[in-house]
C-alpha angles and dihedrals in degrees: 000000000000115000118227112241112241117242112248119246093246090059091058099042119120116258112267121259093198114115141040124320123189119213116257103171144350124203137168118212121202110222098211098048100020088226116143132211138186108237095184098038133255096300111038121167131221152113141229114205121191122187124205086233088068105261128131134193117189123189129170126173130183125244119264100029112165133189115262134210104212143041096260091056089048091050091047090058089067089075088060097051140076118180137154142141138194143121120308141199131194125231114180105292092355137088116197119196123202094212117218100163126031144155088241110054092209089068093059108103093018130106117238116201124202132180113228143182133181124211112180104302097347126098115196115193124190124185119213118268108274140147105256123211090225093063110012093158090070092062119213113006137166131206121240108198121179126196135182121219113252117238 
């Protein structure tokens, strides 16, 4: 009887999240209806950077952002941006960031948890369900953000 060789640990390890990931798409899903919408347009831009030393930087911007010439315009640009950085840890299918810099000051000092999966060169990120101040009438929503690994 031939024994089946055991698969090595390295062959069954999860894909590595370390590196640079370019934003491919950003959707928000409504929990009650299942409808989705694109809060930053059809072609947002952004990156997620994960270092092996445990630091993450996450920046998303809406399509069509234009330079402004006044404070009101500058303030309006905040609604078309998501940006934060901090140290992160991985726990199963979650990454948790201890935020130390953020576009929203109330995030600094918090932990932000995201679910993630990696399939080949695609990183899919899902937020937990929550009511967002940007669109409270939709009730609980979650963001679904897809990145492609930078080559």
